[in-house]
C-alpha positions in Angstrom: 82.6 112.1 117.9 79.6 110.6 116.0 76.5 112.1 114.5 73.7 110.6 116.5 71.0 111.9 114.1 72.6 110.3 111.0 70.8 107.0 111.3 67.3 108.6 111.9 67.7 111.1 109.1 69.0 108.5 106.7 66.1 106.1 107.5 63.6 108.9 106.8 65.1 109.4 103.4 65.1 105.6 102.8 68.9 105.3 102.5 70.4 102.0 103.5 72.9 102.1 106.3 75.1 99.1 106.8 74.9 97.6 110.3 78.2 99.1 111.3 77.3 101.6 114.0 77.0 105.4 113.8 78.2 107.4 110.9 81.3 109.6 111.6 80.7 113.3 111.2 82.2 114.8 108.1 84.2 117.8 109.3 84.9 120.8 107.1 88.4 121.3 106.0 90.3 124.0 108.0 90.6 127.4 106.3 93.3 127.4 103.7 93.1 123.6 103.1 91.2 122.2 100.2 88.3 120.0 101.1 88.6 116.4 100.0 87.0 115.5 96.6 83.5 114.2 96.6 83.6 110.4 97.0 82.3 109.7 93.4 85.0 112.0 91.9 87.7 110.4 94.0 86.5 106.8 93.2 86.4 107.6 89.5 90.0 108.8 89.7 91.0 105.7 91.6 89.3 103.4 89.1 91.0 105.1 86.2 94.3 104.7 88.0 93.7 101.0 88.7 92.5 100.4 85.1 95.8 101.9 83.8 97.9 100.0 86.2 96.2 96.6 85.5 96.4 97.1 81.8 100.1 97.9 82.1 100.7 94.8 84.2 98.9 92.7 81.6 101.5 93.8 79.1 104.5 92.9 81.2 106.8 90.0 80.3 107.0 87.1 82.7 110.3 88.3 84.1 109.0 91.8 84.7 105.9 90.4 86.4 108.1 88.2 88.6 110.2 91.2 89.5 107.1 93.1 90.7 106.2 90.0 92.8 102.9 90.3 94.6 102.4 93.7 93.2 101.7 92.1 89.8 98.4 90.7 91.0 95.1 92.4 90.8 95.0 95.8 92.5 91.5 97.1 93.0 90.3 95.3 96.1 87.3 97.5 96.9 86.3 99.7 99.8 85.2 98.7 103.3 81.4 98.8 103.3 81.3 100.2 106.9 84.3 102.5 107.2 84.3 103.7 103.6 80.6 103.5 102.9 80.4 106.6 100.6 83.3 105.4 98.5 81.9 101.8 98.4 78.5 103.1 97.1 80.2 105.3 94.6 82.3 102.4 93.3 79.3 100.2 93.1 77.4 102.8 91.1 80.3 103.5 88.7 81.2 99.8 88.2 77.6 98.8 87.6 77.0 101.5 85.0 77.2 99.9 81.6 80.2 101.0 79.5 82.2 102.3 82.5 84.9 100.3 84.1 83.8 97.0 82.6 87.0 95.4 83.8 85.8 95.7 87.4 82.2 94.4 86.9 83.0 90.9 87.9 84.6 92.1 91.2 82.9 92.9 94.4 83.7 96.5 95.4 83.5 95.5 99.0 86.5 94.8 101.1 86.8 93.5 104.7 89.7 96.0 105.3 89.8 99.8 104.9 91.9 100.6 101.8 91.2 104.2 101.0 94.4 105.7 102.5 96.6 103.2 100.7 94.7 104.0 97.4 95.2 107.7 98.0 98.9 107.2 98.5 99.2 105.2 95.3 97.1 107.9 93.5 99.7 110.5 94.5 102.5 108.4 93.0 100.4 107.7 89.9 99.7 111.5 89.5 103.5 112.2 89.9 104.3 109.7 87.1 101.6 111.3 84.8 103.1 114.8 85.5 106.5 113.3 84.5 105.0 112.3 81.2 103.7 108.8 81.8 100.8 107.8 79.5 98.1 105.6 80.8 98.2 103.6 77.6 102.0 103.2 77.8 103.0 102.8 81.4 106.4 101.1 81.5 107.8 98.6 83.8 110.1 101.2 85.4 107.2 103.6 85.9 105.1 100.8 87.5 108.1 99.8 89.7 108.4 103.4 91.0 104.7 103.8 91.6 104.5 100.6 93.5 107.6 101.1 95.5 109.3 98.0 94.2 113.1 98.0 94.2 
């Protein structure tokens, strides 16, 4: 189900809506379940995670990077501008802000594919490693391997 008034209300406020069709309705979380975090909060958490992972990967030896394979490449590939519009706008705002996430400023936060669910899955693994004592400044090869699901 789509919110047919979303486009009209947004145009009245002057918000730009990508030409992707109607905006899905944001449903409230059922009683007893936590509502998802606001897009800006979630994007900030994701960017911190990707910053930590990419810094750790840059410290790997050639052998360790080879063992990670394709996972040793860049990670943050943006958000789909249509399907993940709120997250895309939050990423754009956070990345464009001077002094924040400078490592991502040369990248386009747009992606042709939706990536949010995959990012959330990785964030769960990242949070688990942090609870087990991993430090962002000192992520090890073994911690990266577990987070990325590499055998």
